[in-house]
C-alpha positions in Angstrom: -0.4 0.0 0.1 1.3 3.5 -1.0 2.1 5.6 2.0 0.3 8.7 0.1 -2.6 8.4 -2.2 -4.0 11.6 -4.8 -6.8 10.7 -6.4 -8.2 13.3 -8.9 -7.9 16.7 -6.6 -9.6 19.8 -7.2 -8.4 22.5 -5.3 -9.7 26.0 -5.5 -9.2 29.6 -4.9 -12.2 31.2 -5.6 -13.1 31.0 -8.7 -9.8 29.9 -9.8 -9.0 26.1 -10.2 -5.7 26.0 -9.1 -4.9 22.1 -9.0 -7.4 20.0 -11.8 -7.7 16.7 -11.3 -4.5 15.8 -10.2 -3.5 11.8 -9.0 -0.6 10.3 -7.9 0.7 7.9 -5.3 4.2 7.8 -3.2 5.5 4.8 -1.4 7.4 4.8 1.9 11.1 6.4 1.7 10.6 7.5 -2.2 11.3 11.1 -2.4 8.9 13.1 -5.3 9.8 16.1 -6.9 7.1 18.5 -8.1 8.3 20.7 -10.6 6.8 23.5 -12.6 6.6 26.9 -13.5 4.9 30.0 -11.3 1.6 29.5 -10.9 1.3 25.9 -11.8 0.0 24.8 -8.8 2.3 23.4 -6.8 1.7 25.0 -4.0 -1.4 24.7 -3.4 -1.3 21.0 -4.0 1.5 21.2 -1.3 -0.6 23.0 0.9 -4.0 20.5 0.2 -2.1 17.4 1.2 -1.0 19.0 4.5 -4.6 19.7 4.9 -3.3 24.1 5.3 -6.2 24.2 1.8 -9.1 22.3 1.5 -9.9 20.5 -1.5 -13.1 21.5 -3.8 -12.8 17.1 -4.5 -11.0 14.2 -4.9 -9.4 12.2 -2.0 -6.2 12.3 -0.2 -5.1 8.8 1.4 -2.6 8.1 4.2 -1.5 4.8 4.9 -4.7 3.8 3.0 -7.1 6.6 5.4 -8.9 9.1 4.3 -7.9 12.4 5.6 -8.9 14.9 3.0 -11.6 16.4 6.0 -9.0 16.1 8.5 -7.8 19.7 9.5 -3.9 20.2 8.9 -3.2 20.1 12.6 -4.4 16.7 13.5 -2.4 15.4 10.4 0.6 16.9 12.5 -0.1 14.3 14.7 -0.8 11.5 11.7 2.5 12.4 10.3 2.3 14.6 8.0 4.7 17.7 8.3 4.8 20.6 6.3 7.8 23.3 5.4 6.1 26.2 4.2 7.5 28.6 1.6 9.2 31.1 3.5 9.6 29.0 6.2 7.3 30.9 9.0 9.3 30.7 11.7 9.1 32.6 14.9 11.4 34.9 14.7 11.5 36.5 18.5 11.9 33.2 19.6 15.5 30.6 19.4 16.8 28.2 17.0 16.1 25.6 20.2 12.6 27.0 20.8 11.4 27.1 17.0 13.0 23.2 17.0 11.0 22.1 20.1 7.6 23.6 19.1 7.6 20.7 16.9 7.8 18.1 19.6 4.3 19.2 20.3 3.0 17.1 17.7 3.4 14.6 20.5 4.2 11.6 17.7 6.8 9.0 19.6 10.0 8.6 17.3 13.9 9.6 17.1 13.8 13.0 16.1 15.2 15.5 19.0 17.2 18.8 19.4 20.2 17.1 19.3 19.7 15.1 15.8 18.5 17.7 13.9 21.8 20.2 15.1 23.7 16.9 14.4 22.2 16.4 10.9 22.3 20.7 10.3 25.7 21.1 12.3 25.3 25.1 10.9 22.7 25.8 13.4 25.0 24.1 16.5 27.0 27.5 17.3 23.5 29.5 16.9 21.3 27.1 19.0 20.1 30.0 21.4 20.3 32.6 19.0 16.9 34.2 17.6 15.7 32.8 14.2 15.5 36.5 13.2 18.9 36.9 13.6 19.8 34.1 11.4 20.5 33.8 7.9 18.5 32.1 5.2 20.0 29.1 5.3 20.0 29.0 8.6 16.6 29.8 9.2 15.4 27.1 6.4 17.7 24.6 8.4 15.4 25.1 11.4 12.3 25.4 9.5 12.9 21.4 8.1 14.5 21.0 11.7 11.3 21.7 13.3 8.9 20.0 10.8 11.4 16.7 12.2 11.0 16.9 15.1 7.1 16.1 14.6 9.0 12.3 14.1 6.8 12.9 10.5 5.9 9.9 7.8 5.5 12.4 5.4 7.8 15.5 4.8 6.6 18.4 2.9 9.2 20.7 1.7 8.1 23.9 -0.5 10.7 25.9 -2.4 13.3 24.4 -0.4 16.2 27.1 -2.6 14.1 30.0 -2.5 15.8 33.4 -2.0 19.3 31.0 -0.9 22.5 31.6 -2.6 24.2 28.2 -4.5 26.7 27.9 -1.8 24.2 27.7 1.1 21.7 25.6 -1.2 24.6 22.9 -1.5 25.0 22.9 2.1 21.1 22.8 2.6 21.0 20.1 -0.1 24.4 17.8 1.8 21.8 17.5 4.8 18.3 16.6 2.8 20.2 14.0 1.2 21.2 12.9 4.4 17.4 12.5 5.3 16.8 11.0 1.9 19.2 8.3 2.7 18.1 7.4 6.0 14.7 6.5 4.2 12.4 9.7 4.7 9.8 10.3 2.8 9.6 13.3 0.7 7.8 15.5 -1.0 9.8 18.4 -2.5 8.6 21.5 -4.7 12.0 22.6 -6.3 12.4 25.2 -9.0 15.7 24.2 -10.1 15.4 20.9 -12.6 18.5 19.8 -12.4 18.2 19.0 -8.4 15.1 17.9 -8.3 16.1 15.4 -10.7 19.3 14.4 -9.1 17.6 13.7 -5.4 14.2 12.1 -6.2 13.0 9.0 -7.3 10.3 10.4 -9.2 9.2 13.8 -10.7 5.8 15.2 -11.4 5.7 18.6 -13.6 2.5 20.5 -13.4 1.2 23.2 -16.0 -1.7 24.9 -15.2 -3.0 23.0 -12.6 -2.7 20.0 -14.2 0.3 16.9 -14.1 1.7 17.8 -17.7 4.5 14.7 -17.4 5.3 12.1 -14.5 7.7 9.1 -14.9 10.9 7.9 -12.5 13.5 10.6 -12.6 16.3 8.5 -13.7 14.8 8.1 -16.8 13.8 12.0 -17.4 15.8 14.1 -19.4 16.3 18.2 -18.5 15.1 18.9 -22.0 12.2 16.2 -21.7 11.3 18.0 -18.0 11.7 21.5 -19.5 9.2 21.1 -22.8 6.4 19.8 -20.5 7.4 23.2 -17.7 6.4 25.4 -20.8 3.8 23.0 -22.5 6.1 22.0 -25.1 5.7 18.0 -24.6 4.4 15.7 -27.0 1.3 13.8 -25.6 2.1 10.7 -23.8 -0.1 7.9 -22.4 0.9 9.7 -19.0 0.2 13.1 -19.2 -2.7 15.4 -19.4 -3.2 17.6 -21.7 -3.0 21.2 -20.7 
């Protein structure tokens, strides 16, 4: 049984249909990359999976259980953790205080402040610093660490590299590689196609709210994804026309 199954999901922002009949599955331990241009529906889809945006139609199944109507805070307790675009840290609180907030979900597991600091060693000297005083990379690491503290079954990462320098992105992805190698199940929204393809098992390219292309990352070329990104790809059995 798939860890997550999304079935014919439709999500609206008022009159705008941001996600249009999207379906996919992800197995335990897999990393799925969601790519597409701005406005393609990636963030809305991720928020719907996390329970932060209620879909108009369709289903979200976690380990076979229907969680479509479950509110976001209860989904955290069920093992779904979202690292939102913009990080959304409590800037007047320290790194450690932000991390401990993730523990309030009450899920049992191995993640602790010390393990997060070992995973993101750049946070060790900043443990007692207020997050409003951190660099972008340190804030991103703190946001990911806070999500990990809830001991998630499924980690949702929205725009991990947004606004970060290439060097800092390298450091963040080096830490993420450790999470991936340990078997953490991840859905990653990423604008950088090279990084998305290199770290993921599967890739979905979205266009105007639909799945334009889907398949194993190893069998997908950058050119193929780029064409889907701009709606220039050939229609295939696994693609939905834009």
